[in-house]
C-alpha distance (Angstrom), angle and dihedral (degrees) to the residues before:
residue distance angle dihedral
M1 . . .
N2 3.82 . .
T3 3.84 123.1 .
P4 3.67 108.3 -75.0
V5 3.78 119.2 -91.8
K6 3.84 118.0 -130.9
F7 3.94 112.5 -146.1
L8 3.80 124.9 -175.1
L9 3.68 122.6 -169.5
Y10 3.78 119.3 -167.3
N11 3.85 134.7 171.0
I12 3.93 93.5 -153.2
R13 4.02 94.6 -177.0
Y14 3.82 88.8 -131.7
G15 3.77 91.2 -62.7
T16 3.76 90.0 -70.9
G17 3.83 99.0 128.2
A18 3.75 134.1 -131.0
G19 3.86 140.2 -119.9
M20 3.59 135.8 72.3
A21 3.75 94.6 -46.3
Y22 3.76 91.0 59.7
H23 3.84 89.1 69.9
L24 3.88 97.0 46.2
P25 2.87 134.3 136.5
F26 3.93 84.3 11.1
P27 3.74 131.6 -8.9
F28 3.96 114.8 -65.0
T29 3.60 96.3 8.5
G30 3.81 89.0 135.5
Y31 3.89 86.5 69.2
F32 3.67 94.1 69.5
R33 3.82 97.6 42.9
Y34 3.81 129.0 101.3
S35 3.79 111.2 -88.3
Q36 3.80 107.3 -165.4
R37 3.92 95.9 102.5
N38 3.82 93.8 49.9
T39 3.76 93.6 41.6
A40 3.93 89.3 56.4
R41 3.83 87.1 55.9
I42 3.59 89.3 51.5
L43 3.80 89.7 52.4
S44 3.76 89.9 47.6
F45 3.69 90.4 57.0
I46 3.78 93.4 46.0
K47 3.88 90.9 52.1
K48 3.68 91.0 54.2
E49 3.80 93.5 51.9
C50 3.88 92.0 43.6
P51 3.69 97.7 -159.0
D52 3.85 125.4 -173.1
I53 3.69 97.0 -142.1
I54 3.93 124.3 26.9
G55 3.86 122.5 -166.4
L56 3.88 109.0 -161.2
V57 3.76 121.2 -169.0
E58 3.72 122.3 -169.1
V59 3.92 100.0 26.1
D60 3.82 124.0 173.5
E61 3.80 107.7 -134.8
G62 3.80 93.7 -161.6
S63 3.80 115.2 -49.1
Y64 3.85 121.6 150.3
R65 3.85 90.0 -89.3
S66 3.95 87.8 67.8
R67 3.74 95.3 36.9
S68 3.78 89.7 -110.7
I69 3.74 92.3 -56.1
N70 3.79 124.7 134.9
Q71 3.73 103.5 -127.8
A72 3.75 94.7 -154.2
Q73 3.88 92.0 50.0
W74 3.74 90.6 47.6
I75 3.82 95.1 48.6
A76 3.80 88.9 45.6
Q77 3.76 92.8 51.0
E78 3.86 92.8 49.7
L79 3.79 89.1 53.0
G80 3.69 99.1 39.8
Y81 3.76 92.6 -119.4
E82 3.85 136.7 129.9
H83 3.84 119.0 -107.0
V84 3.73 132.4 -157.1
Y85 3.90 116.8 -162.8
Q86 3.71 137.1 177.7
S87 3.82 137.9 167.9
K88 3.85 111.3 -98.2
Y89 3.76 93.5 -139.4
G90 3.97 126.4 87.4
E91 3.76 115.9 -87.7
S92 3.87 91.6 -111.0
S93 3.84 96.1 36.6
L94 3.67 117.0 132.2
V95 3.69 90.5 -137.9
R96 3.81 88.9 72.8
R97 3.91 85.2 68.5
L98 3.93 95.1 52.9
P99 3.84 118.4 92.0
V100 3.79 118.9 -106.0
L101 3.85 90.8 4.0
N102 3.84 90.1 67.2
R103 3.85 88.8 60.5
Q104 3.81 93.7 57.7
G105 3.75 123.0 108.3
N106 3.80 150.9 119.1
A107 3.81 131.0 -94.9
F108 3.74 148.9 -166.5
I109 3.82 120.7 -142.3
T110 3.72 119.2 -170.9
N111 3.75 148.7 162.5
R112 3.83 92.6 -156.7
S113 3.81 125.8 96.3
I114 3.85 108.7 -98.0
E115 3.79 115.2 -140.3
A116 3.77 97.3 -172.3
R117 3.85 139.6 -6.7
Q118 3.77 127.4 -160.6
F119 3.97 131.2 175.6
H120 3.83 115.0 -148.2
F121 3.70 127.2 -172.4
F122 3.87 127.9 -150.5
D123 3.81 116.6 -128.7
T124 3.87 90.3 -134.7
G125 3.84 136.2 56.9
I126 3.69 133.4 22.1
K127 3.91 97.7 -91.1
R128 3.86 99.8 59.6
L129 3.76 109.9 154.6
V130 3.80 126.9 119.4
I131 3.72 117.2 -179.7
E132 3.82 115.4 -156.1
L133 3.84 121.8 -165.4
E134 3.76 122.1 -175.9
F135 3.97 118.3 -156.9
D136 3.76 131.3 176.8
T137 3.71 98.8 -74.9
F138 3.84 108.6 5.7
V139 3.82 142.8 29.6
V140 3.79 126.0 -132.0
F141 3.92 126.0 -154.8
L142 3.77 122.7 -162.8
V143 3.82 120.9 -161.2
H144 3.80 144.0 167.0
L145 3.65 108.8 -160.7
S146 3.86 129.2 -149.6
L147 3.90 123.6 -84.8
K148 3.77 87.8 -130.0
Y149 3.78 116.8 86.1
R150 3.84 93.9 -145.8
H151 3.88 89.9 52.0
R152 3.77 93.4 46.1
Q153 3.79 91.9 54.8
R154 3.87 92.6 50.5
Q155 3.88 88.8 46.0
L156 3.86 90.8 53.2
A157 3.78 89.8 50.7
D158 3.82 89.9 51.4
L159 3.83 91.3 43.5
H160 3.88 90.1 53.4
S161 3.84 89.1 53.3
L162 3.76 91.0 59.1
F163 3.87 89.6 62.8
A164 3.70 93.3 70.1
S165 3.75 92.0 80.3
V166 3.89 93.0 47.5
D167 3.81 115.9 99.8
K168 3.99 95.4 173.3
P169 3.71 133.4 72.8
M170 3.88 110.5 -81.5
I171 3.76 141.9 -143.0
V172 3.75 117.0 -162.1
A173 3.76 111.9 -167.6
G174 3.81 142.0 162.4
D175 3.67 144.5 83.7
F176 3.76 105.9 -41.0
N177 3.82 95.8 179.7
A178 3.84 90.6 -138.3
F179 3.66 96.2 173.5
W180 3.77 91.8 160.0
G181 3.82 92.1 58.7
Y182 3.73 141.7 -96.4
H183 3.88 89.7 -58.9
E184 3.78 88.7 76.4
L185 3.63 89.5 75.0
K186 3.93 102.3 41.9
L187 3.82 95.9 94.8
F188 3.88 92.0 46.3
M189 3.81 92.2 48.1
A190 3.85 91.5 47.1
A191 3.86 92.0 48.0
G192 3.88 91.2 46.1
N193 3.86 94.3 40.2
L194 3.75 90.6 -124.7
L195 3.79 132.8 154.4
N196 3.85 129.1 -149.8
A197 3.79 111.0 -117.8
N198 3.89 85.4 -156.4
N199 3.89 94.9 81.0
D200 3.80 92.5 174.1
N201 3.68 98.2 44.5
E202 3.84 93.8 -123.2
P203 3.83 111.8 -171.5
T204 3.85 116.2 -115.5
F205 3.90 98.7 -170.7
P206 2.96 140.0 108.0
S207 3.78 96.7 12.5
R208 3.93 94.3 -147.0
S209 3.89 89.0 62.6
P210 3.78 112.1 -3.4
K211 3.81 114.8 -141.0
R212 3.83 106.5 148.4
Q213 3.77 131.9 60.2
L214 3.87 99.7 -136.3
D215 3.71 101.2 144.9
F216 3.77 121.8 65.7
V217 3.59 144.5 -173.0
L218 3.73 110.9 -161.2
H219 3.85 123.4 -179.7
S220 3.81 145.4 -179.8
P221 3.86 115.9 -100.4
E222 3.81 89.7 -112.6
I223 3.85 88.6 68.5
T224 3.72 114.9 83.6
M225 3.92 116.0 -149.6
S226 3.87 109.7 -148.3
R227 3.69 94.1 174.1
F228 3.90 142.1 17.0
A229 3.70 129.7 176.1
V230 3.84 136.9 169.0
C231 3.87 100.8 -147.4
P232 3.83 116.6 -137.6
V233 3.77 92.9 -130.4
K234 3.79 123.7 139.7
F235 3.83 107.8 -165.8
S236 3.83 88.7 110.0
D237 3.90 136.9 26.6
H238 3.89 86.2 -103.5
C239 3.73 127.9 62.2
P240 3.84 117.2 -123.9
I241 3.78 118.3 -115.7
V242 3.86 120.7 -144.2
C243 3.86 122.9 -170.7
E244 3.79 137.1 166.0
F245 3.87 119.9 -147.4
D246 3.92 140.8 173.4
V247 3.71 128.0 -143.8
P248 3.83 116.8 -161.8
D249 3.91 112.1 -128.2
N250 3.82 90.4 -126.4
T251 3.73 98.2 59.4
R252 3.86 95.6 85.4
């Protein structure tokens, strides 16, 4: 076995915070506020966990909220890591032309050597990005699925089609927005031969009082999970997930 790899998954809500204050003086006011102070709290949490790979969902690339700073790039620089960022909207989407929205995406941050990277885009939904990173013995996908059930199911089918070109064990992680429950993913997991690292189906949303499992870390059977935790952190509306895993050298 190799040295265990520590992976952190976190929908950071663009660093804009959570809780009752987020909705004062009117609903979703926090979405428009400056984010540097809360993003610094998120960085402090990440530093304490010291992960090898970080999957960040809902990252601000540099709107006025973050004072034109790419949050993923800043966090990576503070950690001494590399970052991979991309807009979460389709390449021809009109959303990419709208202020603030055109600065929203997802990112990986890592201290491991990346062998290859690819950006895929679903054919359906507004949020379409899939980031694929290949490491020495495994591949990681990062997703943020649609809020609409019908679109999510089509996106899962598209995601499964990406697996055909993968010849290493996989991790598929992100905010799946599975509002109808874990059963939404059962057919997808069976078709992809994937396991849920969250054996106890611990909820991850909302962070103030988690009731739903929206964030998932799914993995190939060859990958052994030695630790899984939903962290009681309230810097976003989602709780972060931390897990540690091993990949045997001979699984390639």
